[in-house]
CHARMM-style PDB file with segment names, atoms N, HN, CA, C and O in Angstrom:
ATOM      1  N   UNK     1       5.234 -22.914  16.086  1.00  0.00      PROA
ATOM      2  CA  UNK     1       4.302 -22.616  15.378  1.00  0.00      PROA
ATOM      3  C   UNK     1       3.972 -23.713  14.410  1.00  0.00      PROA
ATOM      4  O   UNK     1       4.662 -23.809  13.395  1.00  0.00      PROA
ATOM      5  N   UNK     2       3.049 -24.498  14.610  1.00  0.00      PROA
ATOM      6  HN  UNK     2       2.489 -24.420  15.435  1.00  0.00      PROA
ATOM      7  CA  UNK     2       2.374 -25.559  13.716  1.00  0.00      PROA
ATOM      8  C   UNK     2       2.571 -25.411  12.132  1.00  0.00      PROA
ATOM      9  O   UNK     2       2.187 -24.385  11.572  1.00  0.00      PROA
ATOM     10  N   UNK     3       3.143 -26.397  11.460  1.00  0.00      PROA
ATOM     11  HN  UNK     3       3.455 -27.231  11.915  1.00  0.00      PROA
ATOM     12  CA  UNK     3       3.880 -25.905  10.157  1.00  0.00      PROA
ATOM     13  C   UNK     3       2.199 -26.796   9.253  1.00  0.00      PROA
ATOM     14  O   UNK     3       2.365 -27.849   8.637  1.00  0.00      PROA
ATOM     15  N   UNK     4       0.815 -26.167   9.352  1.00  0.00      PROA
ATOM     16  HN  UNK     4       0.680 -25.312   9.853  1.00  0.00      PROA
ATOM     17  CA  UNK     4      -0.226 -26.780   8.636  1.00  0.00      PROA
ATOM     18  C   UNK     4      -0.180 -25.706   7.417  1.00  0.00      PROA
ATOM     19  O   UNK     4       0.574 -24.739   7.312  1.00  0.00      PROA
ATOM     20  N   UNK     5      -1.121 -26.110   6.591  1.00  0.00      PROA
ATOM     21  HN  UNK     5      -1.733 -26.896   6.676  1.00  0.00      PROA
ATOM     22  CA  UNK     5      -1.153 -26.008   5.133  1.00  0.00      PROA
ATOM     23  C   UNK     5      -2.099 -24.086   5.545  1.00  0.00      PROA
ATOM     24  O   UNK     5      -1.886 -22.979   5.051  1.00  0.00      PROA
ATOM     25  N   UNK     6      -2.869 -24.443   6.381  1.00  0.00      PROA
ATOM     26  HN  UNK     6      -3.042 -25.343   6.783  1.00  0.00      PROA
ATOM     27  CA  UNK     6      -3.976 -23.308   6.510  1.00  0.00      PROA
ATOM     28  C   UNK     6      -3.054 -22.042   7.177  1.00  0.00      PROA
ATOM     29  O   UNK     6      -3.031 -20.945   6.620  1.00  0.00      PROA
ATOM     30  N   UNK     7      -2.349 -22.291   8.340  1.00  0.00      PROA
ATOM     31  HN  UNK     7      -2.367 -23.182   8.793  1.00  0.00      PROA
ATOM     32  CA  UNK     7      -1.873 -21.553   8.945  1.00  0.00      PROA
ATOM     33  C   UNK     7      -0.972 -20.567   8.043  1.00  0.00      PROA
ATOM     34  O   UNK     7      -1.031 -19.338   8.052  1.00  0.00      PROA
ATOM     35  N   UNK     8      -0.051 -21.448   7.195  1.00  0.00      PROA
ATOM     36  HN  UNK     8      -0.003 -22.447   7.188  1.00  0.00      PROA
ATOM     37  CA  UNK     8       0.728 -20.914   6.151  1.00  0.00      PROA
ATOM     38  C   UNK     8      -0.141 -19.840   5.275  1.00  0.00      PROA
ATOM     39  O   UNK     8       0.445 -18.809   4.948  1.00  0.00      PROA
ATOM     40  N   UNK     9      -1.101 -19.965   4.993  1.00  0.00      PROA
ATOM     41  HN  UNK     9      -1.577 -20.804   5.259  1.00  0.00      PROA
ATOM     42  CA  UNK     9      -1.805 -19.212   3.882  1.00  0.00      PROA
ATOM     43  C   UNK     9      -2.413 -18.344   4.725  1.00  0.00      PROA
ATOM     44  O   UNK     9      -2.482 -17.240   4.184  1.00  0.00      PROA
ATOM     45  N   UNK    10      -2.938 -18.353   5.933  1.00  0.00      PROA
ATOM     46  HN  UNK    10      -2.882 -19.249   6.373  1.00  0.00      PROA
ATOM     47  CA  UNK    10      -3.017 -16.955   6.855  1.00  0.00      PROA
ATOM     48  C   UNK    10      -2.215 -16.147   6.813  1.00  0.00      PROA
ATOM     49  O   UNK    10      -2.433 -14.984   6.474  1.00  0.00      PROA
ATOM     50  N   UNK    11      -0.836 -16.728   7.241  1.00  0.00      PROA
ATOM     51  HN  UNK    11      -0.659 -17.672   7.516  1.00  0.00      PROA
ATOM     52  CA  UNK    11       0.504 -15.781   7.041  1.00  0.00      PROA
ATOM     53  C   UNK    11       0.616 -15.152   6.162  1.00  0.00      PROA
ATOM     54  O   UNK    11       0.901 -13.955   6.168  1.00  0.00      PROA
ATOM     55  N   UNK    12       0.370 -15.983   5.028  1.00  0.00      PROA
ATOM     56  HN  UNK    12       0.139 -16.956   5.023  1.00  0.00      PROA
ATOM     57  CA  UNK    12       0.364 -15.399   3.968  1.00  0.00      PROA
ATOM     58  C   UNK    12      -0.303 -14.019   3.512  1.00  0.00      PROA
ATOM     59  O   UNK    12       0.233 -13.003   3.070  1.00  0.00      PROA
ATOM     60  N   UNK    13      -1.447 -14.268   3.725  1.00  0.00      PROA
ATOM     61  HN  UNK    13      -1.883 -15.093   4.084  1.00  0.00      PROA
ATOM     62  CA  UNK    13      -2.606 -13.230   3.717  1.00  0.00      PROA
ATOM     63  C   UNK    13      -1.668 -11.955   4.336  1.00  0.00      PROA
ATOM     64  O   UNK    13      -0.976 -11.139   3.727  1.00  0.00      PROA
ATOM     65  N   UNK    14      -1.909 -12.102   5.704  1.00  0.00      PROA
ATOM     66  HN  UNK    14      -2.472 -12.765   6.198  1.00  0.00      PROA
ATOM     67  CA  UNK    14      -1.296 -11.342   6.660  1.00  0.00      PROA
ATOM     68  C   UNK    14      -0.270 -10.310   6.176  1.00  0.00      PROA
ATOM     69  O   UNK    14      -0.288  -9.085   6.301  1.00  0.00      PROA
ATOM     70  N   UNK    15       0.782 -11.249   5.493  1.00  0.00      PROA
ATOM     71  HN  UNK    15       0.797 -12.243   5.391  1.00  0.00      PROA
ATOM     72  CA  UNK    15       2.019 -10.232   4.879  1.00  0.00      PROA
ATOM     73  C   UNK    15       1.530  -9.459   3.641  1.00  0.00      PROA
ATOM     74  O   UNK    15       2.292  -8.558   3.291  1.00  0.00      PROA
ATOM     75  N   UNK    16       0.420  -9.626   2.909  1.00  0.00      PROA
ATOM     76  HN  UNK    16      -0.199 -10.358   3.193  1.00  0.00      PROA
ATOM     77  CA  UNK    16       0.159  -9.341   2.026  1.00  0.00      PROA
ATOM     78  C   UNK    16      -0.216  -8.049   2.547  1.00  0.00      PROA
ATOM     79  O   UNK    16       0.224  -6.930   2.283  1.00  0.00      PROA
ATOM     80  N   UNK    17      -1.224  -8.475   3.433  1.00  0.00      PROA
ATOM     81  HN  UNK    17      -1.582  -9.384   3.647  1.00  0.00      PROA
ATOM     82  CA  UNK    17      -2.297  -7.213   4.119  1.00  0.00      PROA
ATOM     83  C   UNK    17      -1.494  -5.954   4.575  1.00  0.00      PROA
ATOM     84  O   UNK    17      -1.726  -4.771   4.323  1.00  0.00      PROA
ATOM     85  N   UNK    18      -0.134  -6.707   5.573  1.00  0.00      PROA
ATOM     86  HN  UNK    18       0.055  -7.667   5.778  1.00  0.00      PROA
ATOM     87  CA  UNK    18       1.017  -5.375   6.399  1.00  0.00      PROA
ATOM     88  C   UNK    18       1.544  -4.529   5.245  1.00  0.00      PROA
ATOM     89  O   UNK    18       1.557  -3.312   5.431  1.00  0.00      PROA
ATOM     90  N   UNK    19       2.072  -5.101   3.839  1.00  0.00      PROA
ATOM     91  HN  UNK    19       2.062  -6.090   3.688  1.00  0.00      PROA
ATOM     92  CA  UNK    19       2.400  -4.740   2.821  1.00  0.00      PROA
ATOM     93  C   UNK    19       1.739  -3.631   2.273  1.00  0.00      PROA
ATOM     94  O   UNK    19       2.334  -2.581   2.029  1.00  0.00      PROA
ATOM     95  N   UNK    20       0.469  -3.812   2.052  1.00  0.00      PROA
ATOM     96  HN  UNK    20      -0.014  -4.665   2.251  1.00  0.00      PROA
ATOM     97  CA  UNK    20      -0.608  -3.004   1.767  1.00  0.00      PROA
ATOM     98  C   UNK    20      -0.493  -2.059   2.609  1.00  0.00      PROA
ATOM     99  O   UNK    20      -0.008  -0.987   2.250  1.00  0.00      PROA
ATOM    100  N   UNK    21      -0.956  -2.286   4.024  1.00  0.00      PROA
ATOM    101  HN  UNK    21      -1.350  -3.158   4.316  1.00  0.00      PROA
ATOM    102  CA  UNK    21      -0.899  -1.210   5.228  1.00  0.00      PROA
ATOM    103  C   UNK    21       0.237  -0.254   5.453  1.00  0.00      PROA
ATOM    104  O   UNK    21       0.169   0.848   5.998  1.00  0.00      PROA
ATOM    105  N   UNK    22       1.286  -0.845   4.951  1.00  0.00      PROA
ATOM    106  HN  UNK    22       1.342  -1.740   4.509  1.00  0.00      PROA
ATOM    107  CA  UNK    22       2.441   0.200   5.023  1.00  0.00      PROA
ATOM    108  C   UNK    22       2.481   0.978   3.875  1.00  0.00      PROA
ATOM    109  O   UNK    22       2.929   2.124   3.915  1.00  0.00      PROA
ATOM    110  N   UNK    23       2.160   0.593   3.098  1.00  0.00      PROA
ATOM    111  HN  UNK    23       1.796  -0.338   3.066  1.00  0.00      PROA
ATOM    112  CA  UNK    23       2.318   1.481   1.550  1.00  0.00      PROA
ATOM    113  C   UNK    23       1.267   2.841   1.936  1.00  0.00      PROA
ATOM    114  O   UNK    23       1.580   4.020   1.774  1.00  0.00      PROA
ATOM    115  N   UNK    24      -0.138   2.304   2.522  1.00  0.00      PROA
ATOM    116  HN  UNK    24      -0.392   1.346   2.654  1.00  0.00      PROA
ATOM    117  CA  UNK    24      -0.906   3.615   2.820  1.00  0.00      PROA
ATOM    118  C   UNK    24      -0.979   3.770   4.036  1.00  0.00      PROA
ATOM    119  O   UNK    24      -2.072   4.054   4.528  1.00  0.00      PROA
ATOM    120  N   UNK    25       0.310   3.604   4.946  1.00  0.00      PROA
ATOM    121  HN  UNK    25       1.197   3.373   4.546  1.00  0.00      PROA
ATOM    122  CA  UNK    25       0.495   4.297   6.160  1.00  0.00      PROA
ATOM    123  C   UNK    25       0.717   5.548   6.381  1.00  0.00      PROA
ATOM    124  O   UNK    25       1.540   6.198   5.738  1.00  0.00      PROA
ATOM    125  N   UNK    26      -0.131   6.099   7.490  1.00  0.00      PROA
ATOM    126  HN  UNK    26      -0.800   5.571   8.012  1.00  0.00      PROA
ATOM    127  CA  UNK    26       0.028   7.661   7.956  1.00  0.00      PROA
ATOM    128  C   UNK    26       1.214   7.648   8.701  1.00  0.00      PROA
ATOM    129  O   UNK    26       1.869   6.640   8.966  1.00  0.00      PROA
ATOM    130  N   UNK    27       1.496   8.917   9.064  1.00  0.00      PROA
ATOM    131  HN  UNK    27       0.965   9.737   8.848  1.00  0.00      PROA
ATOM    132  CA  UNK    27       2.811   9.379  10.016  1.00  0.00      PROA
ATOM    133  C   UNK    27       2.543   8.559  11.168  1.00  0.00      PROA
ATOM    134  O   UNK    27       1.395   8.116  11.158  1.00  0.00      PROA
ATOM    135  N   UNK    28       3.326   8.172  12.283  1.00  0.00      PROA
ATOM    136  HN  UNK    28       4.259   8.531  12.291  1.00  0.00      PROA
ATOM    137  CA  UNK    28       3.633   7.405  12.973  1.00  0.00      PROA
ATOM    138  C   UNK    28       2.690   8.300  14.328  1.00  0.00      PROA
ATOM    139  O   UNK    28       2.171   7.612  15.206  1.00  0.00      PROA
ATOM    140  N   UNK    29       2.578   9.556  14.361  1.00  0.00      PROA
ATOM    141  HN  UNK    29       3.000  10.115  13.647  1.00  0.00      PROA
ATOM    142  CA  UNK    29       1.756  10.038  15.169  1.00  0.00      PROA
ATOM    143  C   UNK    29       0.234   9.842  15.376  1.00  0.00      PROA
ATOM    144  O   UNK    29      -0.487  10.085  16.344  1.00  0.00      PROA
ATOM    145  N   UNK    30      -0.046   9.267  14.022  1.00  0.00      PROA
ATOM    146  HN  UNK    30       0.539   9.070  13.236  1.00  0.00      PROA
ATOM    147  CA  UNK    30      -1.696   8.856  13.763  1.00  0.00      PROA
ATOM    148  C   UNK    30      -1.814   7.486  14.444  1.00  0.00      PROA
ATOM    149  O   UNK    30      -2.958   7.189  14.788  1.00  0.00      PROA
ATOM    150  N   UNK    31      -1.027   6.764  14.653  1.00  0.00      PROA
ATOM    151  HN  UNK    31      -0.097   7.005  14.374  1.00  0.00      PROA
ATOM    152  CA  UNK    31      -1.038   5.739  14.806  1.00  0.00      PROA
ATOM    153  C   UNK    31      -1.845   5.387  16.223  1.00  0.00      PROA
ATOM    154  O   UNK    31      -1.840   4.189  16.508  1.00  0.00      PROA
ATOM    155  N   UNK    32      -2.285   5.953  16.812  1.00  0.00      PROA
ATOM    156  HN  UNK    32      -2.288   6.926  16.581  1.00  0.00      PROA
ATOM    157  CA  UNK    32      -3.015   5.956  17.922  1.00  0.00      PROA
ATOM    158  C   UNK    32      -4.741   6.366  17.619  1.00  0.00      PROA
ATOM    159  O   UNK    32      -5.737   5.982  18.232  1.00  0.00      PROA
ATOM    160  N   UNK    33      -4.645   7.128  16.639  1.00  0.00      PROA
ATOM    161  HN  UNK    33      -3.836   7.439  16.141  1.00  0.00      PROA
ATOM    162  CA  UNK    33      -5.765   7.446  16.018  1.00  0.00      PROA
ATOM    163  C   UNK    33      -6.350   6.401  15.004  1.00  0.00      PROA
ATOM    164  O   UNK    33      -7.569   6.284  14.875  1.00  0.00      PROA
ATOM    165  N   UNK    34      -5.439   5.626  14.270  1.00  0.00      PROA
ATOM    166  HN  UNK    34      -4.449   5.721  14.375  1.00  0.00      PROA
ATOM    167  CA  UNK    34      -5.744   4.529  13.454  1.00  0.00      PROA
ATOM    168  C   UNK    34      -6.477   3.302  14.684  1.00  0.00      PROA
ATOM    169  O   UNK    34      -7.473   2.600  14.512  1.00  0.00      PROA
ATOM    170  N   UNK    35      -5.867   3.353  15.509  1.00  0.00      PROA
ATOM    171  HN  UNK    35      -5.057   3.923  15.649  1.00  0.00      PROA
ATOM    172  CA  UNK    35      -5.928   1.948  16.506  1.00  0.00      PROA
ATOM    173  C   UNK    35      -7.157   2.400  17.239  1.00  0.00      PROA
ATOM    174  O   UNK    35      -7.880   1.435  17.488  1.00  0.00      PROA
ATOM    175  N   UNK    36      -7.608   3.473  17.641  1.00  0.00      PROA
ATOM    176  HN  UNK    36      -7.021   4.257  17.439  1.00  0.00      PROA
ATOM    177  CA  UNK    36      -8.850   3.748  17.978  1.00  0.00      PROA
ATOM    178  C   UNK    36     -10.137   4.387  17.209  1.00  0.00      PROA
ATOM    179  O   UNK    36     -10.870   5.284  17.626  1.00  0.00      PROA
ATOM    180  N   UNK    37     -10.231   3.542  15.726  1.00  0.00      PROA
ATOM    181  HN  UNK    37      -9.636   2.813  15.387  1.00  0.00      PROA
ATOM    182  CA  UNK    37     -11.197   3.891  15.043  1.00  0.00      PROA
ATOM    183  C   UNK    37     -10.728   4.866  14.118  1.00  0.00      PROA
ATOM    184  O   UNK    37     -11.385   5.907  14.135  1.00  0.00      PROA
ATOM    185  N   UNK    38      -9.482   4.813  13.065  1.00  0.00      PROA
ATOM    186  HN  UNK    38      -8.949   3.968  13.051  1.00  0.00      PROA
ATOM    187  CA  UNK    38      -9.161   5.963  12.643  1.00  0.00      PROA
ATOM    188  C   UNK    38      -9.467   6.049  11.293  1.00  0.00      PROA
ATOM    189  O   UNK    38      -8.781   6.423  10.342  1.00  0.00      PROA
ATOM    190  N   UNK    39     -10.672   5.619  11.366  1.00  0.00      PROA
ATOM    191  HN  UNK    39     -11.229   5.315  12.138  1.00  0.00      PROA
ATOM    192  CA  UNK    39     -11.411   6.224   9.895  1.00  0.00      PROA
ATOM    193  C   UNK    39     -11.469   7.612   9.495  1.00  0.00      PROA
ATOM    194  O   UNK    39     -11.696   7.811   8.301  1.00  0.00      PROA
ATOM    195  N   UNK    40     -11.307   8.626  10.262  1.00  0.00      PROA
ATOM    196  HN  UNK    40     -11.123   8.464  11.231  1.00  0.00      PROA
ATOM    197  CA  UNK    40     -11.718  10.020   9.840  1.00  0.00      PROA
ATOM    198  C   UNK    40     -10.179  10.407   9.452  1.00  0.00      PROA
ATOM    199  O   UNK    40      -9.915  11.476   8.902  1.00  0.00      PROA
ATOM    200  N   UNK    41      -9.218   9.464   9.780  1.00  0.00      PROA
ATOM    201  HN  UNK    41      -9.432   8.595  10.227  1.00  0.00      PROA
ATOM    202  CA  UNK    41      -7.935   9.778   9.077  1.00  0.00      PROA
ATOM    203  C   UNK    41      -7.369   9.543   7.808  1.00  0.00      PROA
ATOM    204  O   UNK    41      -6.327  10.021   7.359  1.00  0.00      PROA
ATOM    205  N   UNK    42      -8.366   8.552   7.128  1.00  0.00      PROA
ATOM    206  HN  UNK    42      -9.212   8.164   7.493  1.00  0.00      PROA
ATOM    207  CA  UNK    42      -8.122   8.230   5.760  1.00  0.00      PROA
ATOM    208  C   UNK    42      -8.609   9.400   4.830  1.00  0.00      PROA
ATOM    209  OT1 UNK    42      -8.484   9.310   3.609  1.00  0.00      PROA
TER     210      UNK     42
END
């Protein structure tokens, strides 16, 4: 992976997004629903 500052900031954003996502992550069986537009599962 290239070690440029923009990539680092992107990975940082992804990390914070993942943490947020994991916080509100529904049960595993709803994963497919999320992948295919799971707005109705919220």
